[in-house]
TIBAVO-800533 format. One record per residue (C-alpha): x, y, z; residue number from 1; residue in three letters. Coordinates in nm, 4 decimals. Layout:
! TIBAVO-800533
+----------+----------+----------+-----+------+
:        u :        v :        w :  nr : rest :
+----------+----------+----------+-----+------+
:        X :        Y :        Z : NUM :  ALA :
...
+----------+----------+----------+-----+------+
This chain:
! TIBAVO-800533
+----------+----------+----------+-----+------+
:        u :        v :        w :  nr : rest :
+----------+----------+----------+-----+------+
:  -7.3955 : -11.3737 :  -2.7741 :   1 :  MET :
:  -7.1720 : -11.0734 :  -2.8211 :   2 :  SER :
:  -7.0412 : -11.0201 :  -3.1723 :   3 :  CYS :
:  -6.7078 : -10.8882 :  -3.0463 :   4 :  SER :
:  -6.3951 : -11.0669 :  -3.1643 :   5 :  ASP :
:  -6.3173 : -11.1687 :  -2.8058 :   6 :  GLU :
:  -6.6144 : -11.4007 :  -2.7732 :   7 :  TYR :
:  -6.7015 : -11.5258 :  -3.1216 :   8 :  VAL :
:  -6.4531 : -11.7878 :  -3.2349 :   9 :  SER :
:  -6.5441 : -11.7936 :  -3.6038 :  10 :  HIS :
:  -6.5654 : -11.5325 :  -3.8780 :  11 :  VAL :
:  -6.6553 : -11.5780 :  -4.2415 :  12 :  MET :
:  -6.3772 : -11.4820 :  -4.4824 :  13 :  GLU :
:  -6.3911 : -11.5657 :  -4.8535 :  14 :  ASP :
:  -6.7036 : -11.7709 :  -4.7792 :  15 :  ASN :
:  -6.5126 : -12.0034 :  -4.5437 :  16 :  LEU :
:  -6.5238 : -12.0609 :  -4.1684 :  17 :  ILE :
:  -6.2200 : -11.9163 :  -3.9915 :  18 :  ASN :
:  -6.1170 : -11.8939 :  -3.6281 :  19 :  ILE :
:  -6.0995 : -11.5277 :  -3.5342 :  20 :  THR :
:  -5.7593 : -11.3592 :  -3.4912 :  21 :  PRO :
:  -5.8007 : -11.3256 :  -3.1130 :  22 :  THR :
:  -5.8842 : -11.6913 :  -3.0578 :  23 :  THR :
:  -5.6204 : -11.7989 :  -3.3092 :  24 :  LYS :
:  -5.3589 : -11.6009 :  -3.1168 :  25 :  ALA :
:  -5.4657 : -11.7736 :  -2.7933 :  26 :  LYS :
:  -5.4287 : -12.1137 :  -2.9578 :  27 :  LEU :
:  -5.0912 : -12.0253 :  -3.1053 :  28 :  GLN :
:  -4.9642 : -11.9108 :  -2.7654 :  29 :  ARG :
:  -5.0679 : -12.2564 :  -2.6419 :  30 :  ALA :
:  -4.8458 : -12.4018 :  -2.9200 :  31 :  LYS :
:  -5.1225 : -12.5007 :  -3.1603 :  32 :  TYR :
:  -5.0753 : -12.4760 :  -3.5339 :  33 :  GLY :
:  -5.3925 : -12.3269 :  -3.6829 :  34 :  VAL :
:  -5.5348 : -12.3289 :  -4.0347 :  35 :  TYR :
:  -5.8795 : -12.1704 :  -4.0742 :  36 :  ASN :
:  -6.1111 : -12.3957 :  -3.8649 :  37 :  HIS :
:  -5.8535 : -12.6752 :  -3.8143 :  38 :  SER :
:  -5.5599 : -12.7204 :  -3.5767 :  39 :  ALA :
:  -5.2628 : -12.9413 :  -3.4943 :  40 :  VAL :
:  -5.0437 : -12.9776 :  -3.1852 :  41 :  GLU :
:  -4.7403 : -13.1677 :  -3.0578 :  42 :  LEU :
:  -4.8588 : -13.3416 :  -2.7432 :  43 :  CYS :
:  -4.6509 : -13.3880 :  -2.4275 :  44 :  HIS :
:  -4.5583 : -13.7452 :  -2.5193 :  45 :  TRP :
:  -4.4597 : -13.6613 :  -2.8750 :  46 :  THR :
:  -4.2130 : -13.4084 :  -2.7388 :  47 :  LYS :
:  -4.0836 : -13.6607 :  -2.4835 :  48 :  LYS :
:  -4.0380 : -13.9220 :  -2.7537 :  49 :  SER :
:  -3.8139 : -13.6874 :  -2.9546 :  50 :  PHE :
:  -3.5631 : -13.7093 :  -2.6674 :  51 :  ALA :
:  -3.6212 : -14.0843 :  -2.6130 :  52 :  ASN :
:  -3.7711 : -14.0054 :  -2.2727 :  53 :  GLU :
:  -4.0896 : -14.2090 :  -2.3042 :  54 :  GLY :
:  -4.3895 : -14.2865 :  -2.5224 :  55 :  ASN :
:  -4.7642 : -14.2325 :  -2.5093 :  56 :  CYS :
:  -4.9788 : -14.5121 :  -2.3647 :  57 :  TYR :
:  -5.1150 : -14.5642 :  -2.7200 :  58 :  LYS :
:  -4.7680 : -14.6978 :  -2.8030 :  59 :  HIS :
:  -4.7724 : -14.9328 :  -2.5044 :  60 :  LYS :
:  -5.1301 : -15.0485 :  -2.5598 :  61 :  PHE :
:  -5.1558 : -15.0668 :  -2.9391 :  62 :  TYR :
:  -4.8085 : -15.0149 :  -3.0871 :  63 :  GLY :
:  -4.8620 : -14.6624 :  -3.2208 :  64 :  ILE :
:  -4.5363 : -14.4802 :  -3.3017 :  65 :  SER :
:  -4.5490 : -14.1775 :  -3.0705 :  66 :  THR :
:  -4.3132 : -13.9478 :  -3.2598 :  67 :  HIS :
:  -4.4967 : -14.0150 :  -3.5862 :  68 :  ARG :
:  -4.8405 : -13.9486 :  -3.4386 :  69 :  CYS :
:  -5.0125 : -13.6336 :  -3.5653 :  70 :  MET :
:  -5.2817 : -13.5099 :  -3.3271 :  71 :  GLU :
:  -5.5163 : -13.2848 :  -3.5211 :  72 :  MET :
:  -5.8739 : -13.1689 :  -3.5617 :  73 :  THR :
:  -6.0860 : -13.0258 :  -3.8431 :  74 :  PRO :
:  -6.3100 : -12.8600 :  -3.5826 :  75 :  THR :
:  -6.0823 : -12.6697 :  -3.3466 :  76 :  ALA :
:  -6.3568 : -12.4442 :  -3.2093 :  77 :  MET :
:  -6.6710 : -12.6481 :  -3.2755 :  78 :  ASN :
:  -6.8278 : -12.8800 :  -3.0195 :  79 :  CYS :
:  -7.1778 : -12.9657 :  -2.8991 :  80 :  GLU :
:  -7.0651 : -13.0199 :  -2.5380 :  81 :  ASN :
:  -6.8981 : -12.8124 :  -2.2689 :  82 :  ARG :
:  -6.7501 : -13.0995 :  -2.0660 :  83 :  CYS :
:  -6.6362 : -13.0028 :  -1.7181 :  84 :  ILE :
:  -6.3200 : -13.2119 :  -1.7446 :  85 :  TYR :
:  -6.2081 : -13.0818 :  -2.0846 :  86 :  CYS :
:  -5.8701 : -12.9074 :  -2.0846 :  87 :  TRP :
:  -5.9549 : -12.7291 :  -2.4088 :  88 :  ARG :
:  -6.0937 : -12.3741 :  -2.4208 :  89 :  PRO :
:  -6.4598 : -12.4775 :  -2.4423 :  90 :  THR :
:  -6.5588 : -12.1264 :  -2.3375 :  91 :  GLU :
:  -6.4760 : -12.0170 :  -2.6929 :  92 :  PHE :
:  -6.6829 : -12.2836 :  -2.8701 :  93 :  TYR :
:  -6.9605 : -12.0896 :  -3.0359 :  94 :  ASP :
:  -7.1449 : -12.2691 :  -3.3145 :  95 :  THR :
:  -7.3230 : -12.5956 :  -3.3838 :  96 :  LEU :
:  -7.3361 : -12.5281 :  -3.7564 :  97 :  ASN :
:  -7.0666 : -12.6163 :  -4.0118 :  98 :  MET :
:  -7.2236 : -12.5931 :  -4.3602 :  99 :  PRO :
:  -7.0370 : -12.8073 :  -4.6139 : 100 :  ALA :
:  -6.9978 : -12.5142 :  -4.8495 : 101 :  GLU :
:  -6.8162 : -12.3107 :  -4.5811 : 102 :  LEU :
:  -6.5499 : -12.5624 :  -4.4743 : 103 :  VAL :
:  -6.2095 : -12.6466 :  -4.6177 : 104 :  ASP :
:  -6.1474 : -12.9524 :  -4.8326 : 105 :  GLU :
:  -5.9667 : -13.2418 :  -4.6594 : 106 :  PRO :
:  -5.6525 : -13.2231 :  -4.8743 : 107 :  ASP :
:  -5.6177 : -12.8512 :  -4.7978 : 108 :  ALA :
:  -5.6592 : -12.9183 :  -4.4252 : 109 :  ILE :
:  -5.3951 : -13.1912 :  -4.4148 : 110 :  ILE :
:  -5.1476 : -13.0059 :  -4.6382 : 111 :  HIS :
:  -5.1660 : -12.6891 :  -4.4316 : 112 :  ASN :
:  -5.1635 : -12.8667 :  -4.0952 : 113 :  LEU :
:  -4.8526 : -13.0579 :  -4.2021 : 114 :  LEU :
:  -4.6929 : -12.7202 :  -4.2779 : 115 :  VAL :
:  -4.7943 : -12.5937 :  -3.9325 : 116 :  GLU :
:  -4.6711 : -12.9130 :  -3.7681 : 117 :  ARG :
:  -4.3334 : -12.8805 :  -3.9409 : 118 :  LYS :
:  -4.3003 : -12.5309 :  -3.7929 : 119 :  LYS :
:  -4.3628 : -12.6762 :  -3.4464 : 120 :  LEU :
:  -4.1114 : -12.9584 :  -3.5004 : 121 :  ILE :
:  -3.8400 : -12.7299 :  -3.6388 : 122 :  ASN :
:  -3.7931 : -12.5752 :  -3.2960 : 123 :  GLY :
:  -3.6740 : -12.9101 :  -3.1562 : 124 :  PHE :
:  -3.3764 : -12.9510 :  -3.3888 : 125 :  TYR :
:  -3.1732 : -12.7012 :  -3.1871 : 126 :  GLY :
:  -3.1753 : -12.9168 :  -2.8734 : 127 :  ASN :
:  -2.8913 : -13.1706 :  -2.8800 : 128 :  GLU :
:  -3.0787 : -13.4192 :  -2.6612 : 129 :  LYS :
:  -3.3430 : -13.4683 :  -2.9307 : 130 :  ASN :
:  -3.3076 : -13.7581 :  -3.1735 : 131 :  ASP :
:  -3.2609 : -13.6028 :  -3.5204 : 132 :  LYS :
:  -3.3691 : -13.9234 :  -3.6953 : 133 :  GLU :
:  -3.6938 : -13.9226 :  -3.4990 : 134 :  LYS :
:  -3.7501 : -13.5565 :  -3.5806 : 135 :  LEU :
:  -3.7038 : -13.6305 :  -3.9504 : 136 :  ASN :
:  -3.9460 : -13.9233 :  -3.9302 : 137 :  GLU :
:  -4.1976 : -13.7104 :  -3.7404 : 138 :  ALA :
:  -4.2317 : -13.4907 :  -4.0486 : 139 :  LEU :
:  -4.3969 : -13.7921 :  -4.2164 : 140 :  ARG :
:  -4.6838 : -13.8970 :  -3.9871 : 141 :  PRO :
:  -4.7765 : -14.2640 :  -3.9801 : 142 :  ALA :
:  -5.0636 : -14.2241 :  -3.7343 : 143 :  HIS :
:  -5.3380 : -13.9630 :  -3.7196 : 144 :  TYR :
:  -5.5296 : -13.8962 :  -3.3974 : 145 :  ALA :
:  -5.8378 : -13.6943 :  -3.4928 : 146 :  ILE :
:  -5.9100 : -13.5745 :  -3.1428 : 147 :  SER :
:  -5.7229 : -13.2591 :  -3.0518 : 148 :  LEU :
:  -6.0030 : -13.0104 :  -2.9845 : 149 :  SER :
:  -6.3692 : -12.9693 :  -3.0646 : 150 :  GLY :
:  -6.5853 : -13.2514 :  -3.2047 : 151 :  GLU :
:  -6.4518 : -13.3894 :  -3.5350 : 152 :  PRO :
:  -6.7781 : -13.5574 :  -3.6368 : 153 :  THR :
:  -6.9256 : -13.2082 :  -3.6830 : 154 :  MET :
:  -6.6998 : -13.1629 :  -3.9875 : 155 :  TYR :
:  -6.9338 : -13.2424 :  -4.2794 : 156 :  PRO :
:  -6.6561 : -13.3818 :  -4.5008 : 157 :  LYS :
:  -6.5165 : -13.6227 :  -4.2414 : 158 :  LEU :
:  -6.5638 : -13.9367 :  -4.4569 : 159 :  PRO :
:  -6.3647 : -13.7719 :  -4.7345 : 160 :  LYS :
:  -6.0975 : -13.6629 :  -4.4832 : 161 :  LEU :
:  -6.0468 : -14.0147 :  -4.3459 : 162 :  ILE :
:  -6.0375 : -14.1647 :  -4.6955 : 163 :  LYS :
:  -5.7795 : -13.9034 :  -4.7960 : 164 :  TYR :
:  -5.5619 : -13.9906 :  -4.4948 : 165 :  LEU :
:  -5.5880 : -14.3596 :  -4.5816 : 166 :  LYS :
:  -5.4638 : -14.2810 :  -4.9327 : 167 :  SER :
:  -5.1379 : -14.1292 :  -4.8068 : 168 :  LEU :
:  -4.8418 : -14.3635 :  -4.8492 : 169 :  ARG :
:  -4.7075 : -14.3277 :  -4.4931 : 170 :  GLU :
:  -5.0410 : -14.3746 :  -4.3111 : 171 :  THR :
:  -5.0615 : -14.6862 :  -4.0963 : 172 :  LYS :
:  -5.3537 : -14.5999 :  -3.8672 : 173 :  SER :
:  -5.6184 : -14.3415 :  -3.7865 : 174 :  ILE :
:  -5.7907 : -14.2957 :  -3.4500 : 175 :  PHE :
:  -6.1128 : -14.0957 :  -3.4250 : 176 :  LEU :
:  -6.2496 : -13.9773 :  -3.0894 : 177 :  VAL :
:  -6.6131 : -13.8701 :  -3.0677 : 178 :  THR :
:  -6.8497 : -13.7495 :  -2.7979 : 179 :  ASN :
:  -7.1327 : -13.9368 :  -2.9696 : 180 :  GLY :
:  -7.3453 : -13.6349 :  -3.0540 : 181 :  GLN :
:  -7.3423 : -13.6996 :  -3.4288 : 182 :  GLU :
:  -7.4590 : -14.0611 :  -3.4728 : 183 :  PRO :
:  -7.5681 : -13.9904 :  -3.8300 : 184 :  ASP :
:  -7.2083 : -13.9027 :  -3.9188 : 185 :  MET :
:  -7.0901 : -14.2329 :  -3.7715 : 186 :  LEU :
:  -7.3413 : -14.4078 :  -3.9947 : 187 :  GLN :
:  -7.2109 : -14.2104 :  -4.2921 : 188 :  ARG :
:  -6.8561 : -14.3246 :  -4.2169 : 189 :  LEU :
:  -6.9744 : -14.6849 :  -4.2309 : 190 :  ALA :
:  -7.1819 : -14.6387 :  -4.5457 : 191 :  GLU :
:  -6.9029 : -14.4546 :  -4.7274 : 192 :  GLU :
:  -6.6347 : -14.7081 :  -4.6304 : 193 :  ASN :
:  -6.4550 : -14.4420 :  -4.4281 : 194 :  ALA :
:  -6.4364 : -14.5836 :  -4.0774 : 195 :  LEU :
:  -6.1105 : -14.5117 :  -3.8922 : 196 :  PRO :
:  -5.8730 : -14.7827 :  -3.7753 : 197 :  THR :
:  -6.0014 : -14.7337 :  -3.4207 : 198 :  GLN :
:  -6.3157 : -14.5503 :  -3.3122 : 199 :  LEU :
:  -6.3393 : -14.4049 :  -2.9612 : 200 :  TYR :
:  -6.6657 : -14.3071 :  -2.7938 : 201 :  LEU :
:  -6.6412 : -14.1006 :  -2.4751 : 202 :  SER :
:  -6.8431 : -14.2770 :  -2.2053 : 203 :  ALA :
:  -6.8269 : -14.0609 :  -1.8949 : 204 :  ASN :
:  -7.1735 : -14.1137 :  -1.7495 : 205 :  ALA :
:  -7.3804 : -14.4125 :  -1.6473 : 206 :  SER :
:  -7.7185 : -14.2383 :  -1.6564 : 207 :  ASN :
:  -7.8913 : -13.9398 :  -1.8116 : 208 :  LYS :
:  -7.8598 : -13.7056 :  -1.5123 : 209 :  ASP :
:  -7.4862 : -13.7752 :  -1.4799 : 210 :  MET :
:  -7.4446 : -13.7293 :  -1.8548 : 211 :  PHE :
:  -7.5884 : -13.3767 :  -1.8491 : 212 :  TYR :
:  -7.3970 : -13.2853 :  -1.5336 : 213 :  ARG :
:  -7.0577 : -13.3888 :  -1.6720 : 214 :  ILE :
:  -7.0887 : -13.3183 :  -2.0446 : 215 :  ASN :
:  -7.3094 : -13.0061 :  -2.0322 : 216 :  ARG :
:  -7.4418 : -13.0675 :  -2.3860 : 217 :  PRO :
:  -7.6021 : -12.8047 :  -2.6066 : 218 :  ARG :
:  -7.8499 : -13.0441 :  -2.7683 : 219 :  HIS :
:  -8.1674 : -13.1120 :  -2.5708 : 220 :  LYS :
:  -8.1740 : -13.4718 :  -2.6984 : 221 :  ASP :
:  -7.8033 : -13.5266 :  -2.6239 : 222 :  ALA :
:  -7.8563 : -13.8459 :  -2.4198 : 223 :  TRP :
:  -8.0619 : -14.0046 :  -2.6984 : 224 :  GLN :
:  -7.7975 : -13.9054 :  -2.9536 : 225 :  ARG :
:  -7.5269 : -14.0627 :  -2.7419 : 226 :  TRP :
:  -7.7228 : -14.3857 :  -2.6936 : 227 :  LEU :
:  -7.7628 : -14.4096 :  -3.0715 : 228 :  LYS :
:  -7.3847 : -14.3780 :  -3.1109 : 229 :  SER :
:  -7.3353 : -14.6418 :  -2.8419 : 230 :  LEU :
:  -7.5600 : -14.8777 :  -3.0362 : 231 :  SER :
:  -7.3589 : -14.8087 :  -3.3517 : 232 :  PHE :
:  -7.0388 : -14.9201 :  -3.1773 : 233 :  LEU :
:  -7.1792 : -15.2655 :  -3.1080 : 234 :  ALA :
:  -7.1797 : -15.3596 :  -3.4758 : 235 :  SER :
:  -6.9227 : -15.1190 :  -3.6240 : 236 :  ALA :
:  -6.6856 : -15.2899 :  -3.8655 : 237 :  ASP :
:  -6.3717 : -15.1469 :  -3.7096 : 238 :  THR :
:  -6.1863 : -15.1528 :  -3.3778 : 239 :  ARG :
:  -6.3913 : -14.9796 :  -3.1066 : 240 :  THR :
:  -6.3129 : -14.8303 :  -2.7667 : 241 :  VAL :
:  -6.5281 : -14.6895 :  -2.4886 : 242 :  LEU :
:  -6.3194 : -14.4216 :  -2.3159 : 243 :  ARG :
:  -6.4207 : -14.3440 :  -1.9580 : 244 :  MET :
:  -6.2749 : -14.0340 :  -1.7964 : 245 :  THR :
:  -6.3157 : -14.0967 :  -1.4240 : 246 :  MET :
:  -6.3791 : -13.7905 :  -1.2063 : 247 :  ILE :
:  -6.3793 : -13.8129 :  -0.8280 : 248 :  GLY :
:  -6.7132 : -13.6981 :  -0.6860 : 249 :  GLY :
:  -6.8930 : -13.7358 :  -1.0207 : 250 :  TYR :
:  -6.8779 : -14.0817 :  -1.1775 : 251 :  ASN :
:  -6.6455 : -14.2897 :  -0.9617 : 252 :  LEU :
:  -6.7891 : -14.5321 :  -0.7099 : 253 :  GLY :
:  -6.9130 : -14.8883 :  -0.6754 : 254 :  THR :
:  -7.2710 : -14.7563 :  -0.6784 : 255 :  GLN :
:  -7.2289 : -14.6869 :  -1.0515 : 256 :  PHE :
:  -7.0819 : -15.0261 :  -1.1485 : 257 :  ILE :
:  -7.4152 : -15.1859 :  -1.2402 : 258 :  ASP :
:  -7.5161 : -14.8941 :  -1.4614 : 259 :  GLU :
:  -7.1779 : -14.8714 :  -1.6332 : 260 :  PHE :
:  -7.1688 : -15.2465 :  -1.6939 : 261 :  SER :
:  -7.5029 : -15.2250 :  -1.8771 : 262 :  LYS :
:  -7.3620 : -14.9473 :  -2.0964 : 263 :  ILE :
:  -7.0507 : -15.1520 :  -2.1697 : 264 :  MET :
:  -7.2664 : -15.4484 :  -2.2708 : 265 :  LEU :
:  -7.4771 : -15.2317 :  -2.5005 : 266 :  ALA :
:  -7.1689 : -15.0888 :  -2.6745 : 267 :  GLY :
:  -6.9810 : -15.4214 :  -2.6756 : 268 :  ASN :
:  -6.6474 : -15.2518 :  -2.7556 : 269 :  PRO :
:  -6.3220 : -15.4280 :  -2.8284 : 270 :  HIS :
:  -6.1551 : -15.2249 :  -2.5529 : 271 :  PHE :
:  -6.2521 : -15.0148 :  -2.2516 : 272 :  ILE :
:  -6.0104 : -14.7452 :  -2.1401 : 273 :  GLU :
:  -6.0492 : -14.6185 :  -1.7838 : 274 :  LEU :
:  -5.8545 : -14.2981 :  -1.7308 : 275 :  LYS :
:  -5.8360 : -14.0469 :  -1.4490 : 276 :  SER :
:  -5.9361 : -13.6879 :  -1.5077 : 277 :  TYR :
:  -5.6199 : -13.4759 :  -1.5187 : 278 :  MET :
:  -5.6169 : -13.1325 :  -1.3565 : 279 :  HIS :
:  -5.4700 : -12.9376 :  -1.6484 : 280 :  ILE :
:  -5.5562 : -12.6586 :  -1.8902 : 281 :  GLY :
:  -5.8941 : -12.4872 :  -1.8762 : 282 :  MET :
:  -6.0411 : -12.7684 :  -1.6652 : 283 :  SER :
:  -5.8652 : -12.6211 :  -1.3623 : 284 :  THR :
:  -6.1277 : -12.3444 :  -1.3686 : 285 :  GLN :
:  -6.4096 : -12.5976 :  -1.3382 : 286 :  ARG :
:  -6.2733 : -12.8794 :  -1.1229 : 287 :  LEU :
:  -6.0315 : -12.9223 :  -0.8336 : 288 :  LYS :
:  -5.7115 : -13.1207 :  -0.8158 : 289 :  LYS :
:  -5.8901 : -13.3472 :  -0.5667 : 290 :  SER :
:  -6.1209 : -13.4574 :  -0.8508 : 291 :  ASN :
:  -5.8289 : -13.6518 :  -0.9983 : 292 :  MET :
:  -5.8443 : -14.0267 :  -0.9342 : 293 :  VAL :
:  -5.5426 : -14.2229 :  -0.8123 : 294 :  ASP :
:  -5.4216 : -14.5357 :  -0.9881 : 295 :  MET :
:  -5.5431 : -14.7787 :  -0.7236 : 296 :  ASP :
:  -5.8965 : -14.6401 :  -0.7589 : 297 :  GLU :
:  -5.8781 : -14.6865 :  -1.1362 : 298 :  ILE :
:  -5.7566 : -15.0435 :  -1.0943 : 299 :  ARG :
:  -6.0291 : -15.1213 :  -0.8414 : 300 :  ASN :
:  -6.3023 : -14.9798 :  -1.0660 : 301 :  PHE :
:  -6.1668 : -15.1894 :  -1.3524 : 302 :  GLY :
:  -6.1689 : -15.5050 :  -1.1398 : 303 :  ARG :
:  -6.5291 : -15.4421 :  -1.0379 : 304 :  GLU :
:  -6.6309 : -15.3920 :  -1.4010 : 305 :  LEU :
:  -6.4623 : -15.7186 :  -1.4981 : 306 :  CYS :
:  -6.6558 : -15.8995 :  -1.2246 : 307 :  ARG :
:  -6.9791 : -15.7755 :  -1.3779 : 308 :  LYS :
:  -6.8516 : -15.8315 :  -1.7321 : 309 :  LEU :
:  -6.6545 : -16.1596 :  -1.7287 : 310 :  PRO :
:  -6.5902 : -16.1348 :  -2.1039 : 311 :  GLN :
:  -6.3544 : -15.8456 :  -2.0247 : 312 :  PHE :
:  -6.0120 : -15.8775 :  -1.8653 : 313 :  SER :
:  -5.7394 : -15.6267 :  -1.7826 : 314 :  THR :
:  -5.5054 : -15.6021 :  -2.0810 : 315 :  MET :
:  -5.2523 : -15.3407 :  -1.9709 : 316 :  ASP :
:  -5.2017 : -15.0192 :  -1.7774 : 317 :  GLU :
:  -4.9949 : -14.7011 :  -1.7721 : 318 :  SER :
:  -4.9461 : -14.5718 :  -1.4206 : 319 :  GLU :
:  -4.7904 : -14.2418 :  -1.5275 : 320 :  ILE :
:  -5.1048 : -14.1638 :  -1.7327 : 321 :  SER :
:  -5.3384 : -14.3152 :  -1.4710 : 322 :  ARG :
:  -5.5081 : -14.5414 :  -1.7222 : 323 :  ILE :
:  -5.5931 : -14.9084 :  -1.7592 : 324 :  ILE :
:  -5.7369 : -15.0863 :  -2.0609 : 325 :  VAL :
:  -5.9770 : -15.3812 :  -2.0556 : 326 :  LEU :
:  -6.0033 : -15.6160 :  -2.3523 : 327 :  GLN :
:  -6.3144 : -15.7928 :  -2.4775 : 328 :  ASN :
:  -6.2313 : -16.1634 :  -2.5051 : 329 :  GLN :
:  -6.5586 : -16.2488 :  -2.6824 : 330 :  LYS :
:  -6.5257 : -15.9755 :  -2.9453 : 331 :  ARG :
:  -6.1525 : -16.0250 :  -2.9690 : 332 :  TYR :
:  -5.9062 : -15.8381 :  -3.1897 : 333 :  VAL :
:  -5.5279 : -15.8362 :  -3.1641 : 334 :  ASP :
:  -5.4240 : -15.5362 :  -2.9581 : 335 :  ARG :
:  -5.1318 : -15.4546 :  -3.1898 : 336 :  TRP :
:  -5.1930 : -15.2381 :  -3.4951 : 337 :  ILE :
:  -4.9577 : -15.3331 :  -3.7779 : 338 :  ASN :
+----------+----------+----------+-----+------+
């Protein structure tokens, strides 16, 4: 790999991992707030909620307060996969190594990302259509979505980060999204009493060949790693979700129902989210708009899964986000997070 600043996303400064100035500038132009190897962003729905123009499907499905949701990551430019559907700049992911002695402490990450997030929010006060009370509340996050970019389970101090977030007075819930490539970290979260409120595992493939085609992993044993994470979900002492990003021409079709149903049984999640691939961001360079799946196809796939898995039933849907959620009636938890 070239050592030029254009292609290497991390440099070592003061014995810490930092995103390089060039990549940091690219992220900032995309309206990210960046602190060393971590980042924060205001998502589309957070901005809409400021003007009372709608909420994220997480609000509709689970009761999460959209304007008080902080989407962040401690691993902005670190990931083991190069997923074809990812809207993030995976082309700039460069390392599979995050030594504990070279990463920031959790309290420093959260403090500085809150500062960056405040800068992003400040720009919305000048628009009269935005709800000032909501903007003020947004400065005090109640929900943390550890999912923005990269793979958060690569951060070696993740248990400490989640425990720190739980200690904050305003925190009501924490969602963690993983690609399943670090099953040992998931085990650490359990052993260190640091599991999030809700744990998501991306489940985009029904077999090994499809897995490598869609996720383009860097690890040679990526499928085995993912299966180990799937097994962890089945007994995890927290709310669990299998998130399926459906891509036309790749993983959508009745021929895959049997295989996917076996995976769902093995993971035994509380919820299954079926969501269409969205033709946005960097993914537009890898996939076509025709790879997006329409809502009727999502609904039909969900119905077929429920036929194979009678313990699951359709809980809710969000047509504007092209997503439905199935709920496990045998491993039941209340959908609402208080």
